C-alpha positions in Angstrom: 0.0 0.0 0.0 1.3 3.4 -0.9 1.9 6.0 1.7 -0.3 9.0 1.8 0.9 12.6 1.8 1.1 12.6 5.5 3.8 10.0 5.7 6.7 12.1 4.6 9.9 12.4 6.5 9.2 15.7 8.1 6.7 16.4 10.9 3.9 18.7 9.9 1.8 20.2 12.7 -1.1 18.0 13.8 0.1 15.0 11.7 1.1 11.9 13.8 4.7 10.8 13.8 5.9 8.6 11.0 6.6 5.7 13.3 3.1 5.5 14.7 0.9 6.3 11.7 1.9 3.4 9.4 1.5 1.0 12.3 -2.0 2.1 13.0 -2.8 1.9 9.3 -1.3 -1.5 8.9 -3.1 -2.8 12.0 -6.4 -1.5 10.7 -5.8 -3.0 7.3 -4.7 -6.3 8.8 -7.9 -6.3 10.9 -9.9 -5.7 7.7 -8.1 -8.5 5.9 -8.8 -10.9 8.7 -12.5 -10.1 8.6 -12.5 -10.5 4.8 -11.0 -14.0 5.2 -13.9 -15.1 7.5 -16.6 -14.2 5.0 -16.4 -14.9 1.3 -17.6 -11.7 -0.4 -19.1 -11.3 -3.9 -17.1 -9.6 -6.7 -19.2 -6.4 -6.2 -18.4 -6.4 -2.5 -14.7 -6.9 -3.2 -14.8 -3.9 -5.5 -16.6 -1.8 -2.9 -14.2 -2.9 -0.2 -11.2 -1.9 -2.4 -12.7 1.5 -3.2 -13.4 2.1 0.5 -9.9 1.1 1.5 -8.5 3.3 -1.3 -10.5 6.3 -0.1 -9.6 5.8 3.5 -5.9 5.5 2.6 -5.9 8.6 0.5 -8.2 10.6 2.8 -7.0 14.1 2.9 -6.0 15.8 6.1 -8.0 19.0 6.6 -5.4 21.6 7.2 -4.2 24.9 5.7 -3.5 28.6 6.4 -6.2 30.9 7.6 -6.2 34.4 9.1 -7.5 34.5 12.7 -8.9 37.8 14.2 -7.2 38.4 17.5 -9.8 39.8 19.9 -7.6 39.7 23.0 -4.3 41.3 23.8 -2.9 44.7 22.8 -3.0 44.1 19.0 -6.4 43.3 17.5 -5.7 42.4 14.0 -5.6 39.5 11.6 -2.9 36.9 12.3 -1.9 34.1 10.0 -2.3 30.7 11.6 -1.9 27.1 10.4 -5.1 25.1 11.2 -5.3 21.4 11.5 -8.4 19.2 12.2 -8.0 16.6 14.9 -10.4 13.7 13.9 -10.2 12.0 17.3 -11.4 14.9 19.4 -13.3 16.9 16.7 -11.0 19.9 17.5 -9.6 22.4 15.1 -6.0 23.1 16.3 -4.2 26.2 15.2 -0.4 26.9 15.1 1.7 29.9 14.1 3.4 28.0 11.3 3.0 24.5 9.8 6.3 23.5 11.3 5.3 24.1 15.0 5.0 21.2 17.3 2.7 22.7 20.0 -0.6 24.3 19.1 -1.5 27.8 20.2 -5.0 26.8 20.9 -8.0 24.7 19.7 -11.6 25.1 18.7 -14.1 22.5 19.9 -16.3 21.8 16.8 -18.5 19.2 18.5 -20.7 21.8 20.0 -20.0 24.6 17.5 -22.0 26.2 14.7 -20.8 28.0 11.6 -21.9 31.2 10.0 -20.9 33.4 7.1 -22.3 36.9 6.6 -22.6 38.8 3.4 -21.7 42.1 5.0 -18.3 40.8 6.0 -15.2 40.9 3.9 -14.6 38.2 1.3 -13.6 34.9 2.8 -14.6 35.8 6.4 -16.6 33.3 8.4 -17.3 32.6 12.0 -17.2 29.5 14.3 -19.5 29.9 17.3 -18.8 27.8 20.4 -20.7 28.1 23.7 -17.8 30.1 25.2 -16.4 32.1 22.3 -16.8 33.3 18.7 -13.8 32.7 16.4 -13.6 34.9 13.3 -11.5 33.4 10.5 -10.7 34.6 7.0 -9.8 32.4 4.0 -7.8 33.6 1.0 -10.9 33.4 -1.3 -14.6 32.8 -1.2 -14.1 29.3 -2.7 -11.6 28.4 0.1 -14.1 29.7 2.7 -16.9 27.6 1.4 -14.6 24.6 1.2 -13.6 25.0 4.8 -17.2 25.4 5.9 -18.4 22.3 4.0 -15.5 20.3 5.3 -16.0 21.4 8.9 -19.7 20.5 8.7 -18.9 17.1 7.2 -16.2 16.3 9.8 -18.5 17.4 12.7 -21.2 15.1 11.4 -18.8 12.2 11.0 -17.6 12.7 14.5 -21.1 12.4 15.9 -21.8 9.4 13.6 -18.6 7.6 14.7 -19.5 8.0 18.4 -20.9 4.8 19.8 -24.4 4.7 21.4 -24.5 5.2 25.1 -25.2 1.8 26.7 -28.6 2.4 28.3 -29.4 -1.1 29.4 -31.0 -4.2 28.0 -34.5 -2.8 27.7 -35.6 -2.8 24.0 -37.8 0.2 24.7 -34.8 2.2 25.9 -32.5 1.3 23.0 -35.1 1.7 20.3 -34.9 5.5 19.7 -31.2 5.3 18.7 -31.4 2.3 16.4 -30.1 2.9 12.9 -29.1 6.5 13.6 -25.3 6.2 14.1 -24.4 6.0 10.4 -26.8 8.4 8.9 -25.3 10.5 6.1 -26.3 14.0 5.7 -27.4 13.8 2.1 -29.5 16.9 1.8 -28.2 18.8 -1.2 -28.6 22.4 0.1 -25.2 23.6 -1.3 -23.3 22.0 -4.2 -19.8 20.7 -3.2 -16.9 23.1 -3.7 -13.9 22.0 -5.5 -10.8 21.5 -3.3 -8.5 24.5 -3.6 -5.3 22.4 -3.4 -3.1 25.5 -3.6 -4.3 26.7 -0.1 -5.7 23.6 1.6 -4.0 20.3 2.4 -0.6 19.1 3.2 0.9 20.6 0.0 0.1 24.0 1.4 2.6 23.3 4.2 5.5 23.6 1.7 4.3 27.0 0.6 5.6 30.1 2.6 3.3 31.3 5.3 1.3 34.4 4.4 3.3 37.5 5.2 2.0 40.2 7.6 2.8 43.8 7.9 5.3 43.3 10.8 6.9 40.2 12.3 5.5 41.1 15.7 2.0 41.1 14.4 1.9 37.4 13.7 3.4 36.4 17.1 1.0 35.2 19.8 1.7 37.3 22.8 -0.8 35.2 24.8 1.4 32.1 24.5 5.0 33.1 24.8 6.2 29.8 26.2 4.5 27.9 23.3 6.2 30.3 20.8 9.6 29.6 22.4 9.1 25.8 22.3 8.0 25.9 18.7 11.0 28.1 17.7 13.5 25.7 19.4 11.9 22.7 17.8 12.0 24.3 14.3 15.7 25.2 14.7 16.7 21.7 15.8 14.6 20.1 13.2 16.1 22.3 10.4 19.7 21.4 11.4 19.0 17.6 11.3 17.0 17.6 8.1 18.6 20.4 6.0 21.3 18.1 4.5 18.9 15.7 2.9 17.6 17.8 0.1 17.9 21.4 1.3 14.2 21.6 2.4 12.4 20.6 5.5 9.5 19.2 3.5 9.9 16.5 0.8 7.0 16.6 -1.6 8.6 14.6 -4.4 6.1 11.9 -4.0 3.4 14.3 -5.0 5.1 15.0 -8.3 6.1 11.5 -9.2 2.6 10.3 -9.8 0.5 13.4 -10.6 -2.2 11.3 -12.4 -2.7 9.1 -9.4 -3.0 12.2 -7.2 -5.7 13.6 -9.5 -7.5 10.3 -9.3 -7.3 10.3 -5.5 -8.6 13.8 -5.5 -11.5 12.8 -7.7 -12.3 9.9 -5.4 -12.2 12.2 -2.4 -14.5 14.6 -4.1 -16.9 11.7 -4.8 -16.8 10.8 -1.2 -17.3 14.3 0.0 -20.4 14.9 -2.1 -22.8 12.0 -1.2 -26.1 11.7 -2.9 -29.3 9.7 -2.3 -28.0 6.9 -4.4 -24.7 6.5 -2.6 -21.1 7.0 -3.8 -20.8 3.8 -5.8 -22.6 5.0 -9.0 -20.5 8.1 -9.1 -17.3 6.1 -8.8 -18.4 3.9 -11.6 -19.1 7.0 -13.8 -15.6 8.3 -13.0 -14.0 5.0 -14.0 -15.9 4.8 -17.2 -15.3 8.4 -18.2 -12.1 7.7 -20.1 -13.6 4.7 -22.0 -16.7 6.8 -22.9 -14.5 9.6 -24.3 -12.4 7.2 -26.4 -15.4 5.5 -27.9 -17.4 8.7 -28.5 -15.6 9.4 -31.9 -16.4 5.9 -33.2 -20.0 6.0 -32.3 -20.8 9.4 -33.9 -20.7 8.2 -37.6 -22.7 5.2 -36.7 -25.3 7.4 -35.0 -25.4 9.7 -38.0 -25.9 6.7 -40.5 -28.7 5.4 -38.3 -30.4 8.7 -38.3 -30.2 9.1 -42.1 -31.6 5.6 -42.6 -34.4 6.2 -40.2 -35.4 9.4 -42.0 -35.4 7.6 -45.4 -37.5 4.8 -44.1 -40.0 7.3 -42.6 -40.2 9.1 -46.0 -40.8 5.8 -47.8 -43.5 5.0 -45.3 -45.3 8.3 -45.9 -45.2 7.7 -49.7 -46.5 4.2 -49.4 -49.3 5.5 -47.1 -50.4 8.1 -49.7 -50.3 5.5 -52.4 -52.5 3.1 -50.4 -55.0 5.9 -49.9 -55.2 6.6 -53.6 -55.6 2.9 -54.4 -58.4 2.7 -51.9 -60.3 5.5 -53.7 -59.8 3.9 -57.0 -61.2 0.7 -55.7 -64.2 2.5 -54.4 -64.9 4.1 -57.9 -64.4 0.7 -59.6 -66.9 -0.8 -57.2 -69.5 1.8 -58.1 -69.0 1.3 -61.8 -69.2 -2.4 -61.3 -72.5 -2.0 -59.5 -73.9 0.2 -62.3 -72.8 -2.4 -64.9 -74.4 -5.2 -63.0 -77.6 -3.2 -62.7 -77.6 -2.6 -66.5 -76.8 -6.3 -67.0 -79.8 -7.3 -64.8 -82.2 -5.0 -66.8 -80.9 -6.3 -70.1 -81.3 -9.9 -69.0 -84.8 -9.2 -67.9 -85.5 -7.7 -71.3 -84.1 -10.6 -73.2 -85.7 -13.2 -71.0 -89.2 -11.6 -71.3 -91.5 -14.2 -72.8 -94.0 -11.8 -74.4 -93.8 -8.5 -76.2 -96.1 -7.0 -73.6 -93.5 -7.5 -70.8 -90.7 -6.1 -73.1 -92.9 -3.1 -73.8 -93.4 -2.5 -70.1 -89.7 -2.6 -69.6 -89.1 -0.1 -72.3 -91.8 2.2 -70.9 -90.1 2.0 -67.4 -86.8 3.0 -69.0 -88.5 5.9 -70.8 -90.0 7.1 -67.5 -86.6 6.9 -65.9 -85.1 8.9 -68.8 -87.8 11.5 -68.5 -87.3 11.8 -64.8 -83.5 12.1 -65.2 -84.1 14.7 -67.9 -86.3 16.8 -65.6 -83.7 16.6 -62.8 -81.0 17.7 -65.3 -83.0 20.7 -66.3 -83.7 21.6 -62.7 -79.9 21.4 -62.0 -79.1 23.5 -65.0 -81.6 26.1 -63.8 -80.0 26.1 -60.3 -76.6 26.4 -62.0 -77.7 29.5 -63.8 -79.0 31.0 -60.6 -75.8 30.3 -58.8 -73.8 31.8 -61.6 -75.8 35.0 -61.4 -75.3 35.1 -57.6 -71.6 34.6 -58.1 -71.4 37.4 -60.6 -73.2 39.7 -58.2 -70.8 38.8 -55.4 -67.8 39.3 -57.7 -69.0 42.7 -58.5 -69.5 43.5 -54.8 -66.0 42.2 -54.0 -64.5 44.4 -56.7 -66.3 47.4 -55.3 -64.9 46.5 -51.8 -61.4 46.2 -53.3 -61.7 49.6 -54.8 -62.8 51.0 -51.5 -59.9 49.4 -49.7 -57.5 50.7 -52.2 -58.9 54.2 -51.6 -58.5 53.9 -47.9 -54.9 52.6 -48.2 -54.1 55.6 -50.3 -55.6 57.9 -47.7 -53.7 56.1 -44.9 -50.4 56.4 -46.9 -51.0 60.1 -47.2 -51.6 60.5 -43.5 -48.5 58.5 -42.7 -46.4 60.8 -44.8 -47.9 63.8 -43.0 -47.1 62.1 -39.6 -43.5 61.4 -40.7 -43.0 65.0 -41.8 -44.4 66.3 -38.5 -42.3 63.9 -36.6 -39.1 64.9 -38.4 -39.9 68.5 -37.8 -40.5 67.8 -34.1 -37.3 65.8 -33.9 -35.3 68.7 -35.4 -36.8 71.0 -32.8 -35.9 68.8 -29.9 -32.5 67.6 -31.1 -30.6 70.1 -29.0 -32.4 69.3 -25.8 -32.3 65.5 -26.5 -28.5 65.5 -27.0 -28.1 67.0 -23.6 -30.6 64.6 -22.0 -28.9 61.7 -23.7 -25.6 62.4 -22.2 -27.2 62.6 -18.7 -29.2 59.4 -19.4 -26.1 57.6 -20.5 -24.3 58.4 -17.3 -27.4 57.4 -15.3 -27.7 54.2 -17.3 -24.1 53.4 -16.6 -24.5 53.9 -12.9 -27.7 51.8 -12.9 -25.9 49.0 -14.7 -23.1 49.2 -12.2 -25.6 49.1 -9.4 -27.5 46.2 -11.0 -24.2 44.3 -11.3 -23.5 45.0 -7.6 -27.0 43.9 -6.7 -26.6 40.7 -8.7 -23.4 40.0 -6.9 -25.2 40.6 -3.6 -28.0 38.3 -4.6 -25.6 35.6 -5.5 -23.8 36.1 -2.2 -27.1 36.0 -0.2 -28.1 32.9 -2.1 -24.9 31.2 -1.2 -25.2 32.3 2.4 -28.8 31.2 2.5 -27.9 27.7 1.1 -25.1 27.3 3.6 -27.2 28.5 6.6 -29.9 26.1 5.5 -27.5 23.2 5.5 -26.1 24.4 8.8 -29.5 24.6 10.4 -30.5 21.2 9.0 -27.4 19.5 10.3 -27.5 21.3 13.7 -31.2 20.3 14.0 -30.3 16.7 13.3 -27.5 16.8 15.8 -29.8 18.3 18.4 -32.3 15.6 17.7 -29.7 12.9 18.3 -28.5 14.6 21.5 -32.2 14.9 22.6 -32.7 11.2 22.0 -29.6 10.3 23.9 -30.7 12.5 26.8 -34.1 10.9 26.7 -32.6 7.4 26.8 -30.4 8.4 29.7 -33.3 9.8 31.6 -35.3 6.6 30.9 -32.4 4.6 32.2 -32.2 6.8 35.3 -35.9 6.4 35.9 -35.6 2.7 35.5 -32.7 2.5 38.0 -34.5 4.9 40.4 -37.6 2.8 40.2 -35.5 -0.3 41.2 -33.9 1.7 44.0 -37.4 2.7 45.3 -38.4 -0.9 45.2 -35.3 -1.9 47.2 -36.0 0.9 49.7 -39.6 -0.1 50.0 -38.6 -3.7 50.7 -36.1 -2.4 53.3 -38.9 -0.4 55.0 -41.2 -3.3 54.9 -38.6 -5.4 56.7 -38.3 -2.6 59.3 -42.1 -2.5 59.7 -42.1 -6.3 60.4 -39.4 -5.8 62.9 -41.3 -2.9 64.4 -44.2 -5.3 65.1 -42.0 -7.8 66.9 -39.7 -5.2 68.6 -41.1 -6.2 72.0 -39.6 -9.7 71.7 -36.2 -8.5 70.7 -33.2 -7.9 73.0 -32.8 -4.4 74.2 -29.8 -3.7 72.0 -31.6 -5.0 68.9 -34.8 -3.2 69.7 -32.8 0.1 70.1 -31.1 -0.5 66.7 -34.5 -1.1 65.1 -35.9 2.1 66.6 -32.9 4.1 65.3 -33.2 2.6 61.8 -36.9 3.4 61.7 -36.2 7.0 62.9 -33.6 7.5 60.1 -36.1 6.1 57.6 -38.8 8.5 58.7 -36.5 11.4 58.4 -35.6 10.6 54.8 -37.5 12.7 52.2 -39.0 10.8 49.3 -38.8 13.7 46.9 -35.2 14.8 47.2 -33.5 12.5 44.6 -36.3 12.9 42.0 -36.2 16.6 42.3 -32.5 16.7 41.6 -32.9 15.0 38.2 -36.5 16.3 37.6 -37.6 12.8 36.5 -40.9 12.3 38.0 -40.9 13.7 41.5 -43.7 12.8 44.0 -45.3 16.1 45.0 -47.3 16.6 48.1 -50.5 16.9 46.2 -51.6 15.6 42.8 -53.3 17.5 39.9 -56.7 17.5 41.7 -55.4 18.4 45.1 -55.4 15.0 46.8 -52.5 14.2 49.2 -50.1 11.8 47.5 -48.6 10.6 50.7 -51.1 9.8 53.5 -50.6 11.6 56.8 -51.3 8.9 59.4 -51.6 10.2 63.0 -50.7 6.8 64.5 -46.9 6.6 65.0 -46.7 2.9 63.9 -48.3 3.8 60.6 -45.9 6.5 59.6 -43.5 3.9 58.3 -46.4 2.5 56.3 -46.8 6.0 54.7 -43.2 6.0 53.6 -43.6 2.6 52.0 -46.6 3.8 50.1 -44.7 6.8 48.9 -41.9 4.7 47.6 -44.2 2.3 45.8 -46.1 5.1 44.3 -42.9 6.7 43.0 -41.6 3.4 41.7 -44.9 2.8 39.8 -44.9 6.3 38.4 -41.3 6.0 37.1 -41.9 2.6 35.6 -45.2 3.4 33.8 -44.4 6.9 32.6 -42.8 5.8 29.3 -44.0 2.2 29.0 -47.7 2.7 29.6 -48.7 6.3 30.1 -47.1 7.8 27.1 -48.6 5.3 24.5 -52.0 5.7 26.2 -51.7 9.5 26.0 -50.8 9.3 22.4 -53.8 7.2 21.7 -56.0 9.7 23.4 -54.4 12.6 21.5 -55.1 10.9 18.2 -58.8 10.2 18.9 -61.3 12.5 17.2 -65.0 12.8 17.8 -66.2 10.5 20.5 -68.7 7.8 19.7 -69.6 4.6 21.7 -67.4 1.7 20.6 -65.4 -1.2 21.9 -62.2 0.8 21.3 -63.4 3.7 23.4 -64.6 1.4 26.1 -61.1 -0.2 26.3 -59.5 3.3 26.4 -61.7 4.5 29.2 -61.0 1.3 31.2 -57.3 2.0 30.8 -57.8 5.4 32.3 -58.4 8.9 30.8 -55.4 11.3 31.0 -55.7 14.4 33.1 -55.8 16.7 30.1 -58.7 14.8 28.5 -60.8 13.7 31.6 -62.9 16.8 31.9 -64.3 16.9 28.3 -64.7 13.1 28.2 -66.8 13.2 31.4 -68.9 16.0 30.0 -69.5 14.0 26.9 -70.6 10.9 28.9 -72.9 12.9 31.1 -74.5 14.7 28.1 -75.3 11.3 26.5 -77.6 10.4 29.4 -78.8 13.8 30.8 -80.6 16.4 28.8 -79.4 19.8 30.0 -82.4 22.0 30.8 -81.6 25.7 30.2 -81.4 27.7 33.4 -82.7 24.7 35.4 -79.7 24.9 37.8 -80.1 28.6 38.3 -83.8 28.3 39.1 -83.0 25.6 41.7 -80.4 27.9 43.3 -82.9 30.8 43.4 -85.4 28.5 45.0 -82.9 27.4 47.6 -82.2 31.0 48.5 -85.8 31.9 49.0 -86.8 28.7 50.9 -84.7 26.7 53.3 -84.6 23.0 52.6 -85.1 20.6 55.5 -81.7 18.9 54.6 -79.8 22.2 54.8 -78.6 21.6 58.3 -77.3 18.1 57.5 -75.5 19.5 54.5 -73.8 22.1 56.6 -72.7 19.4 59.1 -71.2 17.2 56.3 -69.3 20.0 54.4 -66.3 20.1 56.8 -66.1 16.3 56.7 -65.9 16.1 52.9 -62.5 14.9 51.4 -60.4 16.0 54.3 -57.3 14.7 52.4 -57.8 17.2 49.6 -56.5 20.7 49.9 -59.5 22.2 48.1 -61.8 21.0 50.9 -59.5 20.7 53.9 -60.3 24.3 55.1 -63.7 25.9 55.7 -62.5 28.9 53.7 -61.6 26.8 50.7 -63.1 28.1 47.4 -64.9 24.9 46.5 -66.8 24.6 49.8 -69.5 27.3 48.7 -69.7 25.6 45.3 -70.3 22.2 46.9 -73.0 23.7 49.1 -74.9 25.2 46.1 -74.6 21.9 44.2 -76.0 19.8 47.1 -78.9 22.3 47.8 -79.8 22.4 44.1 -79.9 18.6 44.0 -82.1 18.4 47.1 -84.7 20.6 45.4 -84.3 18.8 42.0 -85.0 15.3 43.6 -87.3 15.8 46.6 -87.7 12.0 46.9 -84.1 11.7 48.0 -83.4 15.3 49.1 -80.0 14.7 50.7 -78.2 11.6 51.8 -74.9 11.2 53.5 -72.4 10.3 50.8 -73.8 12.6 48.1 -71.4 15.3 49.3 -68.3 13.2 48.4 -69.8 12.3 45.0 -70.4 16.0 44.2 -67.0 16.9 45.5 -65.2 14.6 43.1 -67.3 15.9 40.2 -66.4 19.4 41.1 -62.7 18.6 41.2 -62.7 17.2 37.7 -65.4 19.2 35.9 -64.5 22.6 37.6 -68.0 23.9 36.8 -70.9 23.9 39.3 -73.6 23.1 36.8 -71.6 20.3 35.2 -71.0 18.8 38.7 -74.7 19.1 39.4 -75.6 17.1 36.3 -72.9 14.6 37.0 -74.5 14.0 40.4 -77.9 13.7 38.7 -76.4 11.1 36.3 -75.0 9.0 39.1 -78.0 9.0 41.3 -80.8 8.8 38.7 -79.1 6.9 35.8 -76.3 4.7 37.1 -77.5 3.7 40.5 -80.7 1.6 41.0 -83.7 3.2 42.5 -83.9 3.6 46.3 -80.1 3.5 46.5 -80.0 6.7 48.5 -83.5 6.6 50.0 -84.2 6.6 53.8 -84.2 2.8 54.0 -81.1 2.3 51.7 -82.9 -0.9 50.6 -81.0 -1.2 47.3 -77.7 -0.6 48.9 -78.4 -3.5 51.3 -79.4 -5.7 48.3 -76.0 -4.9 46.6 -74.2 -6.1 49.6 -75.9 -9.5 49.5 -75.2 -9.7 45.8 -71.6 -8.9 46.4 -71.3 -11.6 49.0 -72.6 -14.1 46.4 -70.0 -13.0 43.8 -67.3 -13.1 46.4 -68.1 -16.7 47.3 -68.1 -17.6 43.6 -65.0 -15.7 42.4 -62.9 -16.0 45.6 -64.1 -19.1 47.5 -61.0 -19.5 49.7 -61.2 -15.9 50.9 -65.0 -16.2 51.6 -64.4 -19.4 53.6 -61.7 -17.6 55.5 -64.2 -14.8 56.4 -66.8 -17.3 57.4 -64.4 -19.1 59.6 -63.6 -16.0 61.6 -67.1 -14.5 61.3 -66.1 -11.5 59.3 -69.0 -9.4 57.8 -67.4 -7.8 54.7 -70.5 -5.5 54.3 -69.2 -3.5 57.2 -66.2 -2.5 55.0 -67.8 -2.6 51.5 -71.0 -0.8 52.2 -69.3 2.6 52.0 -67.4 1.5 48.9 -70.7 1.1 47.0 -72.4 4.1 48.5 -69.7 6.6 47.4 -68.0 4.7 44.6 -64.7 4.2 46.6 -64.2 7.8 47.5 -61.9 8.1 50.5 -61.0 4.4 50.1 -58.6 4.3 47.1 -55.7 6.6 46.3 -56.7 9.4 44.0 -55.0 8.1 40.8 -56.8 4.7 41.0 -60.0 6.3 42.2 -60.3 8.5 39.2 -59.6 5.5 36.9 -62.4 3.6 38.6 -64.7 6.6 38.1 -63.8 6.9 34.4 -65.2 3.4 33.8 -68.0 3.8 36.3 -69.5 6.8 34.6 -69.3 5.1 31.2 -70.5 1.5 32.1 -72.4 1.8 35.4 -72.5 0.0 38.7 -71.1 -3.3 37.3 -67.7 -1.5 37.5 -68.0 -1.1 41.3 -68.6 -4.9 41.7 -65.6 -5.6 39.5 -63.2 -3.4 41.4 -64.6 -4.5 44.8 -63.8 -8.1 43.9 -60.4 -7.1 42.4 -59.4 -5.3 45.6 -60.0 -8.5 47.6 -58.2 -10.6 45.0 -55.3 -8.1 45.0 -54.8 -8.7 48.8 -56.1 -12.2 49.1 -52.8 -13.8 50.1 -52.2 -11.2 52.8 -55.7 -11.6 54.3 -55.4 -15.4 54.3 -52.2 -15.2 56.4 -54.1 -13.4 59.2 -55.8 -15.7 61.6 -57.4 -13.4 64.1 -60.8 -11.6 63.6 -59.7 -8.4 65.2 -56.5 -8.2 63.1 -58.5 -9.0 60.0 -60.9 -6.1 60.7 -57.9 -3.8 61.4 -56.3 -4.8 58.2 -59.5 -4.3 56.2 -59.8 -0.8 57.6 -56.8 0.5 55.6 -55.8 -2.2 53.1 -57.3 -0.3 50.1 -54.8 2.5 50.7 -52.0 0.0 50.3 -52.9 -0.6 46.6 -50.5 1.4 44.5 -50.4 -0.6 41.2 -53.5 0.6 39.4 -52.6 -1.3 36.2 -52.5 -4.6 38.1 -55.8 -3.8 39.8 -57.4 -2.9 36.4 -56.2 -6.2 34.8 -57.7 -8.2 37.7 -61.0 -6.3 37.5 -61.5 -6.5 33.7 -59.6 -9.7 32.8 -59.2 -12.1 35.6 -62.8 -11.8 36.8 -64.4 -12.5 33.4 -67.1 -13.4 32.6 -69.2 -10.9 34.5 -72.6 -10.5 32.6 -74.9 -7.7 33.5 -77.9 -10.0 33.2 -76.6 -12.1 36.1 -76.2 -9.0 38.2 -79.8 -7.9 37.5 -81.2 -11.4 38.4 -79.3 -11.5 41.7 -80.5 -8.1 42.6 -84.1 -9.1 41.9 -83.9 -12.3 44.0 -82.2 -10.6 47.0 -84.6 -7.6 46.7 -87.6 -9.9 47.1 -85.9 -11.7 50.0 -85.1 -8.5 51.7 -88.6 -7.1 51.3 -90.0 -10.3 52.8 -87.6 -10.0 55.7 -88.6 -6.4 56.2 -92.3 -7.3 56.1 -91.7 -9.9 58.8 -89.7 -7.4 60.8 -92.5 -4.9 60.5 -95.0 -7.5 61.7 -92.8 -8.4 64.7 -92.4 -4.8 65.4 -96.1 -4.2 65.2 -96.8 -7.2 67.4 -94.3 -6.0 69.9 -95.7 -2.5 70.0 -99.2 -3.9 70.4 -98.2 -6.2 73.2 -96.2 -3.5 74.8 -99.3 -1.2 74.8 -101.5 -3.9 76.3 -99.0 -4.7 79.0 -98.7 -1.0 79.7 -102.4 -0.5 80.2 -102.7 -3.5 82.5 -99.7 -2.3 84.5 -101.3 1.1 84.7 -104.6 -0.4 86.1 -102.7 -2.4 88.7 -100.9 0.7 89.8 -104.2 2.7 90.1 -105.8 -0.1 92.1 -102.9 -0.3 94.5 -103.0 3.5 95.1 -106.8 3.3 95.8 -106.2 0.5 98.3 -103.5 2.6 100.0 -105.7 5.6 100.2 
């Protein structure tokens, strides 16, 4: 393999030493050859591999002289510097001369952008880094554009060569960066600039450095020690190498094979100007160019002969076509003559074959009649001909008269034109003096305008070039920014994944501490003290500190609707439980943010107009995002409730004029509504008056129910989501009158009791082990679940899961409450089965719903594991238990009536006995 230009005997600034560079090239080539031995390539692949190796071997070093504007120091002027691009670090190093060993400084191109302004001098461009703006000047505009294009390409190659950041084994995390490391920027904003070999490349190192006004002007006063080192190195190097050929640089290899150098340059140009089709077609064109030029002269006569033959054949074809047309017309005439002859022949045959003279006479008469008819037609035609000839003669005379008139008009027009010409010449002679003077002024003005137009055209070309370059720069910087953003996103996802794992580990650690806390009485004193210290340290730790540092998904004190995310337990033993819940909530949020929530949010963003469907049902079951929940709830309510204009306002007016009997109970329940929500925790909260008005309006809207404890919490949740009083009112109407069965909120709560019996049946069918466990320890689950059904899990589940339950509840009805109630028990079934004391079971059931943090798992249990769950079965069970409950109530009423009657009879007898005793005493 031939050595490249950078393998000379001398050391040019920025080029590796001759002892190290060939070794690295040889090792890379050996590695390539080893890989080629392992796989048997096709002939096309061998050719591509050879071309790629040839391009890499002869790849030009980006280096050359540029003027750099010094903005620091006492002398602010242009200084000549030798610039060299370091491919390993993506830095542009600059030296005072090409022979210096130490650079004066460097420019980091990895985070830089490039700019060229028309108003600057020719060849001036800027490199903008985050810390500084470097102003450079090339020798010409072509050299400037070459430098800018090369710097853009080297920056892109540096980013493409960087390996992906290892973000773990998750396919989801690695997916955004797949296939993006070797993307070639092939947008043709600006055509490639030809390499100015006289000012760019290693050959430019042999040329003398550009001269400055004074020697001091080109010296860097900022780097005196570097200047001294470079000067000493140049002196020592000159003494050692001067005897070889009288020159520090030996560029004889460039002159021995000039044709090869031109070929290499052409290949480099092909590589530097990629297109959509790749570089291989352009390389093939370059190889075939010489063969095409040599064979062009031979093929020209052949092409001319072919063209002549083609024209002759086309002419012959046209001639033959005309001849065929004429022959067809002749055939038509012959056919007509033949038909006439055949007709005559038939008549003659009929005449000759006539048996009698009478028939022949009749034929002769027929012919005579035909002749007479033709004669009359001929006379009519001759008469018509004479008339047409007369009309033609009249028209000819009229045309002649018109021609004479036109001739007269032309003569008049000619006379007028002569008069106009004479007057024009006279006017021109009169204005000749003034026109000469004006012409001289106009000539000067025209010359100035032409010069100005020329300058404007140059400016337009310059602005076009600048616009094209800036477009390419913006395009490439945007793509680089996109890559950096994707890398950052992948890193954040990895951090979130690791932090979720960390939260799980900490949650398990706190769970162990809680188990130890329960058994601390049985531990030795030293161990018990250690456990207490560990628990105290765990309680002092803040759940939010690490997440807020990275801004991943911090757990705030309140969620979007004002609910407390971390429960505030007053019991000291349960505070550790609150920390465990916070860690599990944070872990679930971090894990589900990108995997579940983002795809779900994208599906909701792409949905258009809402209409009932299986897909919408599945989406609602998965949960409605916060930004869509308000309008989806309004759409669900509007499907079942017909909004009456001003109905809500009339109810409010009625409540102001007349006090409702339930007003006192409403006022008592307002402070007890959603105490874990900041919007209702204080009597001065803004939503308290709105909730009061909604409840009063409903009490007047539905006098049969009026107000029942539990409606306050339903209306409060509707207010938090819908924001509007009237919408919350209609939501409460939809729940009470459409979703819930009749008498659910009546005085007797008969339907609520029926649902508890139905739920026990389902619990025995779906979870028989758990129901048997409850029966063994005489646990009445209705003491826990009655409130779930009455207020749809408000104050029982954490806010995120609660609102997901409400999403499906508003759309599907009460069947959702049964599903989730069973799912809650199945979620904690194993934990409940491990408790073998009725008091402990009741204590666990009091707060176990607040321990559920994985809403996705609960949803899968409710809508997948518990299937089938037909609505028809639920209605039948309700009907059966309703009849049983009515029968029991009737029996109870009879017993009550009998008891009252017996009590009254016993009371009257006792009273008579007392009176008789008093009479006896008196």
